[in-house]
N, C-alpha and C positions, 0 to 999 in steps of 0.2 A: 578499730580493726585489730583483730588478734591473729596471731600466726598459728597455723595448724601444726600438729605434732610431726607430720611427715616433712615439713619444711618446703613443700612445693609452691606455696604461695599464700595469699591471704584468704581467709574464710569470711564469707559474708556474715554480717551481724545486723541486728535491728530489724527494720521492716523487710529488708531484702532476704532475710533468712526464712521468711514465712513460706508456707507451702503455696506453690503456684496454683491459681484457681483453675479448676478443670471444667469439664462440660457438665452441666446439670443433668441428672438422671432423667428428668422429665423431657429434656430436649432430645435425648436419644430415643425415648419411647415415642415422642411425637414424630421424629424423623422416620422411624421404622413403621409405625402405624400409617403414616401418610404414604409410604411406599406400598404398603399393603392395600390401602385405599385405591391407589393408582392401578394396582394389579387387578382389582375388581372391575375396572372400567374398560378392560380390553380382554380379548381372547386371541389376539395376534401372538403366535408363539415366538416371533422374533423380538417383539417388545417385552414379552414376559421373560425371555431368556436374557435380554439386556438388563431388566430389573434385577434378576437373580445375580447376574455378574456384578452389578453395581453394589448391591447389598453385601455380597460375599467379599468384594475387594475392600469395602469399608470395614467389615468385621476383621479381616486379616490385618489391616493397617492400624486400626484403632482399639481393638479389644485389649483389656488388661489381663494380667495373669492371675485369674481367679477361677474357682470351680465352676461358677456359672458361665464364664466365658468358654470353658471347654465343653459345654453342653451343646454347642452349635452343631457339631457333627450328628448328635442325636436327632435334632430337628431335620437335618438333611436326610437321614435314614427314614424318618417318619414321612417326609414329603415323598420320597421314592416309593415307600410302601403304599401311600395313598394313590400315587400315579398307577402303580401296577394293579392295585385293587379296582380302581375305576375302569381300567382297560379290561380286566377280567370280567367285571359285571357286564360291560358292553358286549363281550364275546358270548357269555353264557346266557344272559337275560335278553339280549337283543337291544335295539335302539329304535326310537320312533322316527329317526331320520331316514328317509327313503334313499336308496342307493342302487346303482346299476353295476358297479364294479365288485363282483362277488369274489372274495378271497378264498373262502372255504365254506363248506356246508356241514354242519354238525347234525347228528341225529336229534330230531325234535321229539320232546316228551309231550304226549297229549295231556291237557289239563282240563278240569271240569268247567262247566259253563259259568260258574260264579267267579272264575279267574280270568274273565275276558280282558284282553289288553296286556296280558303277561304271557310270555312264552319262554320255554327252556330249549335252547338249541336253535337249529335252523340256519338260515343264511347269515354269514358274517361279511359285511360289505366294507369297502375302504372308507366310504363316507361316514359310516357309523363309528369306525375306529378313530378317524381324524376328529370327528366331533367330540368323542369321549376324551381324546388326548388334549384338545384345546381346553375343555372344561376342567380336566384334572390338573393341567398346568396352572390354571388360575388359582385353584385351591392350594396347590403345592407352593406357589409363590407367596400366598398369604401366610402359610405356616412357616416358611423360611424367614419371612420378615419378622414374625413374632420371635423366632429363634434368634435373629440378629439383635432385636431389642434386649432379649434376655442375656445375650453374650456381651453386649456393650455396656449395659447398666443393670446391675442386679436389682431385682424388684424390691429388695429390702431398702435400697437407697431412696426409693420413692416414699417410704414411710416418713422420712424427715420433712417432706414438703406437703403432706396432707394437712388439711384443717383439723383442728382439735376435735370437732364434732364427728369426724369420720375416722378417728384414730383406731377404735376397736374394729370396725369393718376393714380398715386398711391392714391391720395386723393379720386378720384372718385370710385376706387375699394374698398377702406376702408369704405367709406360711404355706398356702396352697401352691403358689407359683414356684417357691424354692424347693419344693419336695422333689420334683423331677431332676434338677441339676445335682442335688446331693445324692439321689439314688444312682445317677449315672457315675458320679465320682466314686461311690462305694463299690459299684460293680467293677469298675476299672481297677481299683486297688486290689480287690479280692482276686480278680482274674490274673493280675500280675503276680500276686503272691503264690497262687497255685502253679503258675508256669515256672516260677523260681524253684518250687519244690518238686518239679517234674510230674505234676498231676494234670490230668486233662481239664481244660476249661471250656470245651465246646461240646455240643451235643446235649442230649437229655440229661445224662449223668452230670456233666459240668454245670448245666443250668440248675439242677437240684442242689448241688453243693455250693453254688454261688448265691442262688436266690434266697435260701433260708437265712444265711447271715446278713444279707442286704436288708431283708424285711425286719430282722431282729434289730439291726442298727437303726432303721427308721423308727421303730417303736421306742428304742432307748432315747433317740434324739427328741422325740415328741414329749416323753416324760421329762427329760431335762429342760426342754423349752418351757413346759408348763410350770416346773419348779422355779425357773429363773423369772418368769413373768410374775408369779406369785410373790417372790422375794422382792421384786422391784415395785410392788404395789400396783400391778396392772388392774385396771378397772376402777381405780379410785376416782371419785368425782368431788368437785368442790360444791359448797353450799351456795345456792343462788336464790334470789327472791322468787316467790311464786309468780309474780307478774312477768318476770323475765322468762320463766319456763313456758308460760302460756303464750307469750309473744313469739318465742322461738318456735313452738309447735305450729302456731298459726302462720307464721311467715314461711316455714318449710313446707307445710302442707299446701298452702295457697300457691307458693312458687312452683311446686311440682304440678299442681293442677293447671296453672297458667302455661307451663312448658308443654304439657300434653295438649291443651286447647290450641296453643299457638302452632305447634307442629301439625296438628290436624288441619288447621286453617291454611297452612302453607301447602299442604298436600292436596287440598281440594280447590276446585275452581271458584266455589262460592265464598270461601274464606280468605281470598287473596288480599282483601282490604284490611282485615283485622288480625291476620295471622302474625305478621311481624311485630306489631306493637304488643300484642298479648304475650308473644314469646319473649320479648325483651323485658317486659314487666315481670314475667314469671321467673326469668333468670335472676333479675335483680332481687326479688323477694327471697328466692332460694339461697342466694349468696349471703344475704343479710341474716337469714336464719342460721346458716352454717357458721357465720361469724359470731353470732350470739351464743350458739351451742358450744363453740369452742371454749367459752369461758368456764364451762363445767369440767374441763379436762386440763388442769394445770400441768404442763410439762415443759422441759427445756430441751434445747438441741445442742449437741456437741459438734462443732465444726459443720454447720449447715451448708449445704450446697448453695452456691450463689449463681444466679442467672446473669452471666456476663455476655460480652459481645460474641464469644465463640459459641455459646449456647444458642444465641439468636441466629447465628449463621447455620448451625446444624438443624435446628427446628425449621427455620425458614426455607432451607433447601428442600426438605421433605415436603413441606406444605406447597411449595411451588411446583414440585413434580405432580402432586395430587391434583392441584388446581388446573395445571396445563393439560394433564391427561383427561380430566373431566371435560374441559373445554373442547379438546380434540374429539372426544367421543360424541359430544353434542353436534359439532360442526361436520365431522366426516366419519359417520359410524361405519361405513364400509371398510375404511382403512384399518380401524381398530377391531373390527369384527369380521374377519374374512369368511366368506361363505364356503360351505362344503358341498353344496348341491347347486350347480355342478362343481366338481372337485377341481380347485385351482390352487396354485402355489401362492402362499402369502407374500405380500410385499412389505418392505420396511418403510413406513412413512418417515420423512426426514425430520420435520420439526417436532413431532412427538418423541422421536428417538433422541433429538438434542435436548428435549425437556427432561428425559429420563437421566441423561448425563449430568444434570444439575445435582443429582443425588450423590455425586462424588465429592461435593464440597467438604464434607467432614473429613475425608482422607487428607485434605490439605490444611484445613483449619484446626483439626484436633487429632493429630497423630498420637499414638500411644506412647512413643518414646521420642520426645523432641531432641534435636541435636544438642549435645552438651557444650557448654561454653568453655573456652580456653581459660585455665586458671591464671590469675594475675600473678606477676612476679614482683617481689619486693626489690626496690632499687638497691644496688650494692653500695 
């Protein structure tokens, strides 16, 4: 035990001084995508609103102070834009949902005979707008869940956990997913700089003066990333025996074919007997092929993420929400899919709502800033 310079107490040393294990990036993405899966199982606006509230509270409680975490507001704006756009399409293009509560009547544009089934203008009913609102809320919830995953765990962290055979593909996906957060951060920085200089940052003129530097910065970042990847030997492969390469290709290709055949068997009534065994065999062969293929990509990991108890809690809470919502949709579809003809107010089903609240487990199990410990005092 050594004494720190400020004399307030003893500083930890040895194993206690190591960085506390956090939540695995994959656990955050499993949690968020599971909430998105749960959102696709219902059109009840009360349940969808509860899902959005749960994901937003967890993001506010658990997100780190990184550029990707600050991009959550951009996903909120995107979800709002999708909501408004879907309602606009329902007003202008109409809806196949019949309705009797006419809100307004727009001038209808006559269309040629080959455009049967499409109309521009005409009656706008409350039933059509409510149906469009329910459908748009489901898509908005899915987008916000993806934004929550991006805010809680940067996609670049997932690259550490990918198998070696998928390293190149993973790098391409990570670069594509991190483009939007960096673009948002650059736009905020440039708009703040223009405001400090007393220049306009809104409107067409402000967009032109901010957009060009943002695109230029994105291009420079791409060139710098390519140079860094080349300097680090990206794409280098190790020499393996030809038999290993052929075995890897056969296992991977056969595993993918087995997964396709097994999935088709599970989705059809005739293949219910062989679907699950073929799917399991295909997954095993594909995983074996990925493991053998990883031998061609020698690489090391610096401070790899560990999948500890907190990661299991985070991922398990999201999977539980998705599983319970899927079960509720199968047992009581009327509660999770309220009707619009006739137009009735949606009701909040109790046990599906309680299942959604399980998604709040990460706010307790993995807060962003755990309470600090009281420093120890040396005996006088």
